[in-house]
C-alpha positions in Angstrom: 27.0 -26.3 61.4 26.6 -27.4 57.8 24.2 -25.6 55.6 20.9 -27.3 54.8 20.9 -28.3 51.1 18.3 -26.7 48.9 17.8 -29.9 46.9 17.8 -33.5 47.9 21.0 -35.4 47.2 19.5 -37.4 44.4 19.0 -34.3 42.3 22.7 -33.6 42.2 24.7 -30.4 43.1 23.1 -27.0 42.8 24.4 -24.3 40.5 26.1 -22.4 43.3 27.9 -25.7 44.3 29.0 -26.3 40.7 30.3 -22.7 40.3 32.0 -22.9 43.7 33.9 -26.0 42.7 34.8 -24.7 39.3 36.2 -21.3 40.3 37.3 -22.2 43.9 35.0 -19.5 45.4 33.0 -20.0 48.6 29.4 -21.1 47.9 28.1 -18.1 49.9 29.9 -15.7 47.7 28.4 -17.3 44.6 24.9 -17.1 46.1 25.3 -13.4 47.0 26.6 -12.5 43.5 23.7 -14.4 42.0 21.2 -12.4 44.0 22.9 -9.1 43.0 22.7 -10.2 39.3 19.0 -11.1 39.7 18.2 -7.7 41.3 20.0 -5.9 38.4 18.1 -7.9 35.8 14.7 -7.1 37.5 15.7 -3.4 37.7 16.7 -3.4 34.0 13.3 -4.8 33.1 11.6 -2.1 35.1 13.6 0.6 33.4 12.8 -0.9 30.0 9.1 -1.0 30.7 9.1 2.7 31.8 10.8 4.0 28.7 8.4 6.1 26.7 5.9 6.4 29.6 5.2 9.0 32.2 3.2 9.0 35.4 0.8 11.7 36.6 0.2 11.6 40.4 -2.5 13.7 41.9 -2.7 14.2 45.7 -5.7 15.1 47.8 -8.9 13.2 48.7 -8.7 10.8 47.1 -5.3 10.7 45.5 -4.7 8.8 42.2 -2.3 8.3 39.4 -2.3 7.6 35.6 0.4 6.4 33.2 0.5 7.4 29.6 2.7 6.9 26.5 4.7 10.0 25.9 5.1 9.5 22.1 1.4 9.3 21.6 0.0 11.6 24.4 1.2 14.7 26.2 0.2 16.7 29.2 -2.1 19.7 28.3 -3.2 22.8 30.2 -6.0 22.0 32.7 -9.5 23.3 32.1 -12.0 24.3 34.7 -12.4 21.6 37.4 -9.8 19.3 35.9 -7.0 17.7 38.0 -5.2 15.9 35.1 -5.3 16.1 31.3 -3.4 14.2 28.6 -4.2 14.4 24.9 -3.0 13.6 21.4 -4.0 14.4 17.8 -3.4 12.8 14.4 -4.9 13.8 11.1 -8.2 12.0 11.7 -8.4 11.5 15.5 -8.3 13.6 18.6 -8.0 11.8 22.0 -8.2 13.3 25.5 -8.2 11.8 28.9 -9.1 13.9 31.9 -9.8 13.5 35.6 -11.7 15.5 38.0 -13.4 15.1 41.4 -17.1 15.3 42.2 -18.4 15.6 45.8 -21.2 13.1 46.6 -23.5 13.8 49.6 -23.8 11.2 52.4 -25.7 8.1 51.3 -26.8 5.1 53.4 -26.8 2.1 51.1 -25.1 1.0 47.9 -23.2 4.0 46.6 -22.2 2.4 43.3 -25.5 0.6 42.6 -27.9 3.1 44.2 -26.5 6.6 44.5 -24.4 6.8 41.3 -27.0 5.6 38.8 -29.3 8.4 40.0 -26.5 11.0 39.8 -25.4 9.8 36.4 -28.9 9.9 35.0 -29.2 13.6 36.1 -25.8 14.2 34.6 -26.8 12.7 31.3 -29.8 15.0 31.2 -27.5 18.0 31.5 -25.2 16.7 28.8 -28.1 16.2 26.4 -28.8 20.0 26.7 -25.2 20.8 26.0 -24.0 18.4 23.3 -25.5 18.2 19.8 -26.9 14.8 18.7 -26.3 13.3 22.1 -27.1 9.6 22.6 -26.3 7.2 25.4 -24.8 4.0 24.3 -24.5 2.1 27.7 -24.1 2.6 31.4 -23.6 0.4 34.5 -21.2 -0.8 37.2 -17.6 -1.0 36.1 -14.1 -1.2 37.5 -10.4 -0.6 36.7 -8.1 -2.9 38.5 -9.4 -2.9 42.1 -11.1 0.5 41.7 -14.9 0.2 41.5 -17.4 2.6 40.1 -20.2 3.4 37.6 -19.7 4.4 34.0 -21.6 5.9 31.1 -20.8 5.7 27.4 -22.3 8.3 25.1 -21.8 9.9 21.6 -22.3 13.4 20.2 -21.7 15.4 17.0 -22.6 14.9 13.4 -21.7 12.0 11.2 -18.2 12.4 9.9 -17.1 14.2 13.0 -18.5 12.0 15.7 -17.2 12.0 19.3 -17.3 8.9 21.5 -17.1 9.5 25.3 -16.6 7.2 28.3 -16.9 8.6 31.8 -16.2 6.4 34.9 -17.2 7.6 38.4 -14.7 5.9 40.7 -15.4 5.4 44.4 -12.4 4.9 46.7 -14.5 3.7 49.6 -17.9 2.2 48.6 -18.8 1.4 52.2 -18.0 4.8 53.6 -21.6 6.1 53.9 -20.5 9.6 54.7 -20.1 12.4 52.1 -17.1 11.8 49.9 -15.3 12.7 46.7 -15.4 10.5 43.6 -12.9 10.7 40.8 -14.4 11.1 37.3 -12.3 9.7 34.5 -13.3 10.9 31.1 -12.0 9.5 27.8 -12.9 11.4 24.6 -12.3 10.1 21.1 -13.2 12.3 18.1 -13.1 10.9 14.6 -13.1 12.8 11.3 -12.5 10.8 8.2 -11.1 7.3 7.6 -8.6 6.2 10.2 -5.2 4.6 9.5 -2.7 2.7 11.6 -1.3 5.8 13.3 -4.8 6.9 14.2 -5.6 3.5 15.7 -2.3 3.6 17.7 -3.4 6.9 19.3 -6.8 5.4 20.1 -5.1 2.5 21.8 -2.8 4.7 23.8 -5.8 6.6 25.1 -7.5 3.4 26.2 -4.3 2.2 27.9 -3.9 5.4 29.8 -7.6 5.1 30.9 -7.0 1.6 32.1 -3.9 2.6 34.0 -5.9 4.5 36.7 -5.0 3.6 40.3 -6.1 5.2 43.6 -3.1 6.5 45.5 0.1 8.0 44.0 2.3 4.9 44.6 2.4 2.5 41.7 3.2 -1.3 41.7 6.7 -2.1 40.7 5.6 -3.6 37.4 2.8 -1.1 36.8 0.5 -1.5 33.9 -0.3 1.3 31.4 
């Protein structure tokens, strides 16, 4: 039985047909070689994208992962309650990204729009007692990729050594209803003095690592971050 042509006759011969005639090689062999070359190209792109990046995978309930640029950020010793920490420093900027879990009690209703706003308001009251010159800049529903949650942005510290914080409370199953753990992603950026291009590159690397969050430890083949 003859093979069904991929293109209608009026479009002329396909590339495998042309190569088969030119080199006297069966068309099927040309097709297989072409597929192998395509796989190698895609794998090469994947390797190229991963150079200079590292992944942190954290198991448990729920599991999650982060990707960060190794020439800007590095893994650092965990502090109390933390499951992941990467940070970096330049002359004028300090950036740290951390992740921890918080246990939420059972809640009937909208966890993200109902339970978390109350929890975050109480959390902000505790922060105000701990951080000097604490002010809330914004809060509300947010998401990273397909992960949904509720975030709060706030500032602390004196002028000339101001710290900007962003904390996102991410829920793996908003419809669960039962008690569950949420992942709290915290991005800290402390500025002291006038920033330069190197400082801004570090700030950008911190934001990219923050945006790379995904539930689960498996990453898409072309993973962002």
